[in-house]
C-alpha positions, 0 to 999 in steps of 0.5 A: 807565626811571623816571617820576614819581609822581602829584601829586594834582592834578586832571587830565582823565584819558581825557577828555584828548581833550576838553581838546585840542579846547578848546585847539585852539579857543582857539588858533584864535581867538588865531591869527586875532588874531596874523594881523591884527596881523602883517598890519598890520606890514610886517615879519616878527617876533614878538609883541614886534615887532608890539606895539612898532610898535602899542602902544608901548614899555612894553607891548612890554617886558612882552610881550618879557619874557614871551616870554623866559619862554615861549621859555626855559621851554618849551625847558627843558621840551622838553630834559627831555623829550628827556633822558627819551627819551635815557635810554629809548634807553640803556635800549633798548640795555641801558645804565643810567647812574647815576640821579643824573646823568639826573634833575632835582635837583628832583622835587616829586612824587618818583620811582618805577620802573615797579614802583612802587618809590620812587627819590626822595622828593618835593623836592630831591636831589643830582643833575643832568639831564646829557642835558638840559643837554648837548643844549641846549649842543650846539645852542647851539654849532650856533646860534652857528656859524650855521644856515640854516632849510631847507624840505627839512630841516623837511619831513624832520623833520615826516615823521619826527615824524608817522611816529613818531606813526602808528607808535605809534597803529597798533601801540598800538591793538591793546593798548587795554583799554577798562576804562582809559577808565572813568571817562572824566572822573574829575575832572569838567569842572574836570579837563578845564579843568586838563588843557587848561591843562597840555597847552596847552604842546603847541600852542606855536608854532602862531602861526608860521603867522599871521606869513605874512600878507604872503606870502599871495596872498589873506591874507583867504582863505588865512590862516584856511584855513592856521590852521584846517587846521594846528590840525585836523591837529595836534588829530587827531594829538594826540587819536589819541595821547591815546586810545591812550595812555590806553587802553593804561595807566591815566591816573594812571600818566602824571602828570608823566612826561616820556616817557609814550608810550615808557614806556608802550610799555616797560611793555607790552613787559615785560608782553606780550613783544611783539617788535613793540612792542619795535621800534616803541618804538625807532622812536617814540624816534628820531622823537620825539627828532628832533622835539624837537631841531628844536623846541629849535633853532627856539625857541633861535633865536627866543629869541636873536632876541627878545633881539637885537631888544630890545637893538637898541631899547635895552631890554636891554644892547648885549651882547645885540645883539653880532654875531659877526664871523665867523659873523654870529650874535648869539653873546652872546645865544645863549650866554646863552640856552643857559646860561639854558635848559641849567642849569635844564633840568638841575635842574627837573622837566617839570611845573613847567617846562610850567606856567610856559611855559603861563602865559607863553604864555597871557599873551602871547596875551591881550596880543595879543588885547587889542591887536587890540581897541585897534587896531580902535578907535584905528586903524580906518582902518589897512590890514590885509592880514587882518582876523579875521572876526566883528567883535570876536568872535575877540579877545574870545573869545581873551581869555576862553578864555586867561584861563579856561585860566590859571585852571586853573594852580596858584597857585604857577605864578601867584606865580612868574609875577607874580614874573617880571613884577615883576622885568621891570618893575623892570629896565624902570624902572631900565634900559630906559626910560633907554636906549631909542632913543626915550628923551629925551636929558635922561632918558638924561643923568639915568640916566648921572648 
């Protein structure tokens, strides 16, 4: 199994646990904002739906365009992570496919093997991450044919993921070397902030809890409890993994590794010859892969729904809202989403993708939080099934902390993000504003001319 070399970018090191706590606090404030906004809209939906109903078309377009980036790039990163675990599974069974077909074509930090031998220099090389592409396309076929979200199946997935995490923590704890924790904060507090910016990716999806405002019996009480309990459980599990992981290997070997847990377990197995580690690695691999498959399904489904909603509102071409006559699914949007995720997933590395996903998500959180502040002033009398406690503290702190985390991302990520927004605003100016369902007829006529 292979992993990337160090990028020379500041990181949290063993203090990753502190970064996780920081991100959990940020997500807590943002989730309260999501819950308030969701409770004002009598329909289920994403941030795009809420924004369209409360802040108008242009802001809704910006956040919808941003959600396309968030969902697509996060799934690209997950597909790369899945591929790394799949390759490690092949390795466990003793099969080693040609390297060029199991690694991304773009490796900004190069690639080394576990012994430190250089396999690829930094930059582009001839290759394609086939496992990442194949898993996305297989799930696309499943989604086109239709899949019903099952609470039972979701519970099984959750149990498998938690079991894999606990197996790693319990077994790995016996191989911790305290010397790996020194220095605890190797890059100072700027490294902790950068670490939070990088691992923010792991919390994507928490906001789904907040969309249940209309289903809660007592939303003012139940939503904060649900949000905080979810974040606490996730954070405790994440911290446990981070503490064990940075205790069994030096943190610098983990940078840009798409499968750090199982690769670290393999390294320890080779060093110690432990049969327990060998079989635990297989269990962790299986649990992690099942978890990533469920994540890919949910976000590919969500991405197609956002495109469908934007197309229904006239902001995207009608082909995105085409429904398959037999399967009754948005098949065209699903196929386009599949190729949009699968092809870059075969080309790009996980670090580049995670950064883009992080900045897209943080920007969406900022817009949602600002939306809550605006609506508090413009529509104070409007019914809210849930109101974020503490007055304007939650939305203001959400904006401040999200911007702070965004500041920890590389300048190249900011440039790519701004380029994406410019493309989006260009599409809106040239197409969407002329085809919107709320567009005046004379503007539509002008667009046709």
